[in-house]
C-alpha positions in Angstrom: -6.7 19.0 9.3 -3.0 19.3 8.8 -1.7 16.1 7.3 1.9 14.8 6.7 2.2 12.2 4.0 5.5 10.4 4.2 6.3 9.0 0.8 4.1 11.4 -1.2 6.1 10.8 -4.4 4.8 7.2 -4.5 1.7 6.0 -6.3 -0.5 5.7 -3.2 1.1 8.7 -1.4 0.4 11.0 -4.3 -3.3 9.9 -4.4 -3.7 10.4 -0.7 -2.3 13.9 -1.2 -4.7 14.7 -4.1 -7.8 13.6 -2.1 -6.7 15.4 1.0 -6.1 18.6 -0.9 -9.4 18.2 -2.6 -11.1 17.9 0.8 -9.5 21.2 1.9 -6.8 19.8 4.2 -3.4 21.4 4.6 -1.0 18.8 3.3 2.8 18.4 3.5 4.3 15.6 1.4 7.8 14.1 1.7 10.0 12.7 -1.1 13.5 11.3 -1.3 14.6 10.5 -4.8 11.4 11.2 -6.6 9.2 14.3 -6.8 5.8 15.3 -5.4 3.7 16.5 -8.3 0.4 17.3 -6.6 -0.7 20.9 -6.7 -1.4 22.4 -3.3 1.0 20.2 -1.4 4.0 21.6 0.5 6.9 19.4 -0.3 9.9 18.4 1.9 12.8 16.1 1.1 13.2 13.4 3.8 15.5 10.4 4.4 13.3 8.2 6.6 16.4 6.2 7.6 17.6 9.3 9.5 15.7 9.2 12.8 16.7 12.7 13.9 15.7 14.1 10.5 12.2 12.5 10.8 11.7 13.8 14.3 12.8 17.3 13.3 10.5 17.4 10.3 7.5 16.2 12.3 8.2 18.7 15.1 8.4 21.5 12.5 5.4 20.6 10.5 3.2 19.8 13.6 0.7 17.6 11.8 -2.5 16.4 13.3 -2.3 13.2 11.3 0.4 11.3 9.5 0.1 8.7 6.7 3.2 6.5 6.4 3.8 4.9 3.0 7.6 4.7 2.7 9.1 1.5 1.4 11.8 0.4 -0.9 11.8 -3.2 -2.2 14.9 -5.0 -0.9 15.9 -2.1 1.5 15.3 -3.0 5.1 16.5 0.4 6.4 13.7 2.2 4.4 10.9 -0.3 4.8 11.4 -1.4 8.4 13.6 1.2 10.2 12.0 4.1 8.3 8.5 3.0 9.5 9.8 2.8 13.1 11.2 6.3 12.8 7.9 7.7 11.5 5.9 6.0 14.2 8.2 7.3 16.9 8.0 10.8 15.6 4.2 10.7 15.2 3.6 9.4 18.7 6.0 12.0 20.1 4.0 14.8 18.3 0.6 13.3 19.4 -0.4 12.9 15.7 -2.8 10.2 14.5 -0.9 7.7 12.4 -2.1 5.4 9.6 0.8 3.1 8.5 0.4 1.3 5.2 1.5 -2.3 5.3 1.1 -5.2 2.9 -0.2 -8.7 2.3 3.5 -9.7 1.9 3.6 -10.2 5.7 1.7 -13.5 5.2 3.1 -16.9 4.1 0.2 -17.7 1.8 -2.6 -20.4 2.0 -5.9 -21.1 0.3 -8.0 -19.7 3.2 -8.4 -15.9 3.5 -6.4 -14.0 6.2 -8.4 -12.2 8.9 -7.3 -8.7 10.1 -5.7 -9.8 13.4 -3.7 -12.8 12.2 0.0 -12.4 13.1 2.6 -12.0 10.3 4.3 -15.1 8.9 6.7 -13.8 6.3 8.6 -16.1 4.0 10.7 -13.7 2.0 12.9 -10.6 2.8 10.4 -7.9 1.8 7.6 -9.6 3.8 9.9 -9.8 6.8 10.7 -6.1 6.5 7.0 -5.2 6.3 6.4 -7.4 9.3 9.2 -5.8 11.3 7.7 -2.4 10.4 4.3 -3.5 11.8 5.9 -4.7 15.0 7.8 -1.4 15.5 4.7 0.7 14.8 2.5 -1.3 17.2 5.2 -0.9 20.0 6.0 2.7 19.4 2.4 4.0 18.6 -0.2 1.5 19.9 -3.0 3.7 18.7 -1.9 3.6 15.1 -3.9 1.9 12.4 -2.0 -0.6 10.2 -3.5 -1.0 6.8 -2.7 -4.3 5.2 -3.4 -4.0 1.5 -2.7 -5.9 -1.7 -1.8 -5.2 -5.4 -2.6 -1.5 -6.0 -4.1 -0.9 -9.4 -5.3 2.2 -11.3 -4.1 4.6 -13.9 -0.3 4.7 -13.7 -0.1 1.5 -11.6 3.0 -0.6 -11.9 0.8 -3.6 -11.8 -1.3 -2.5 -14.8 1.9 -1.6 -16.7 3.3 -5.1 -16.0 0.1 -6.6 -17.5 0.5 -4.5 -20.6 4.2 -5.6 -20.8 3.2 -9.2 -20.6 0.5 -8.7 -23.3 3.2 -7.3 -25.5 5.5 -10.2 -24.8 8.0 -8.2 -22.8 7.3 -9.8 -19.3 5.6 -12.8 -17.8 2.6 -13.0 -15.4 2.4 -15.7 -12.8 -0.5 -18.1 -12.9 0.0 -19.3 -9.3 0.1 -16.0 -7.4 -3.3 -14.9 -6.2 -3.9 -11.5 -4.6 -6.8 -9.2 -4.0 -6.2 -6.0 -6.1 -7.5 -2.7 -5.0 -8.0 0.6 -6.8 -5.6 3.3 -5.6 -8.5 5.8 -5.3 -10.4 3.4 -3.0 -7.4 2.7 -0.9 -6.5 6.4 -0.5 -10.1 7.3 0.5 -10.1 4.5 3.0 -6.8 5.7 4.5 -8.1 9.2 4.9 -11.3 7.9 6.5 -9.3 5.9 9.0 -7.5 9.1 10.1 -10.8 10.4 11.5 -11.3 7.2 13.5 -9.6 5.8 16.6 -9.2 2.3 15.0 -5.9 0.7 16.2 -4.1 -2.3 14.9 -4.2 -4.2 11.7 -7.0 -3.8 9.2 -7.3 -5.5 5.8 -8.1 -3.0 3.1 -8.2 -4.8 -0.2 -10.6 -5.7 -3.0 -13.1 -8.6 -2.8 -11.8 -10.4 -5.9 -9.0 -12.9 -5.5 -7.3 -13.2 -8.9 -3.9 -14.5 -10.2 -1.6 -12.1 -11.9 -2.3 -13.9 -15.1 -6.1 -13.4 -14.6 -5.4 -9.7 -13.9 -3.7 -9.6 -17.3 -6.7 -11.1 -19.1 -9.0 -8.5 -17.4 -6.7 -5.7 -18.5 -6.7 -7.0 -22.0 -10.5 -7.2 -22.1 -10.8 -3.7 -20.7 -8.3 -2.2 -23.2 -9.6 -4.2 -26.1 -6.3 -6.1 -26.6 -6.0 -9.6 -28.0 -4.5 -11.6 -25.1 -3.2 -14.4 -27.4 0.4 -13.1 -27.0 0.3 -12.8 -23.2 3.3 -14.5 -21.6 2.7 -16.5 -18.4 4.7 -18.7 -16.1 4.7 -19.9 -12.5 6.5 -18.5 -9.6 8.1 -21.9 -9.0 9.4 -22.1 -12.6 10.8 -18.6 -12.3 12.5 -19.4 -9.0 10.6 -16.6 -7.2 10.4 -17.0 -3.4 7.1 -15.3 -2.7 3.8 -16.4 -1.2 1.5 -18.1 -3.7 -2.1 -17.5 -2.5 -2.7 -14.5 -0.2 -6.4 -13.6 0.1 -7.3 -10.7 2.5 -10.7 -10.8 4.2 -11.7 -7.1 4.2 -15.1 -7.6 5.8 -14.2 -5.6 8.8 -13.1 -2.6 6.7 -16.2 -2.8 4.6 -18.3 -2.5 7.7 -16.2 0.2 9.3 -15.7 2.5 6.4 -18.0 4.4 4.1 -15.6 3.9 1.2 -16.7 1.0 -1.0 -13.8 -1.3 -1.8 -14.5 -2.3 -5.4 -13.3 -5.6 -6.9 -11.0 -5.7 -9.8 -13.6 -7.4 -12.0 -15.9 -4.4 -11.5 -13.1 -1.9 -12.1 -12.0 -3.5 -15.3 -15.4 -4.3 -16.8 -15.8 -2.4 -20.1 
């Protein structure tokens, strides 16, 4: 399998590359401002906002499959337009596409979201991810759209934020619930999907819904850190416009994939 990973310098993209190389695939990974530090990966610099450059690279690489992970928080051109350019180029080349989306497309509610529920974004990043989904579905109807949640694991920004809060350098929200997933599980699920013909949205997240503050307590217990100094607040108090409770029901993915999607409580149990 010849695989192109767009956004290979990112946390998830790099893990997808590692697993694909380990499986014996030929892997090309793109980067923009960062670097791809995965042995065995051919690297290419790419600006996903440049439609012609994306098409030219895909035509030159000639991948059988493409994983699209590019995003930049607060940057519509990268997150939305970039995803559209990747989808167009993948469809043009006849390559199988898995596009990585986010639970940010939802407005938030106490009940879990099913795979096929339409986006209902309430803040700019969520709107950009929703626009990306719409573009991918129009330009490449056969693509799989992975809706995921907080990505955790060694080197995760989410875990680092917890350590910062435990050290009193940041605050964790008590009123934001998500379904964290380990980066290795998510990458394995993405690679599995490449070998299927699944099309459309698919929730791929962990089974445990926890607040960011609860995640901080789990990290503290796992690392043997006294959580007494952990700083917490609420999104409302911080003036953050973001969904509060977003639970993804990943039952369909659990039945479709061989990869077991572990909950964060299992992952962080000492």
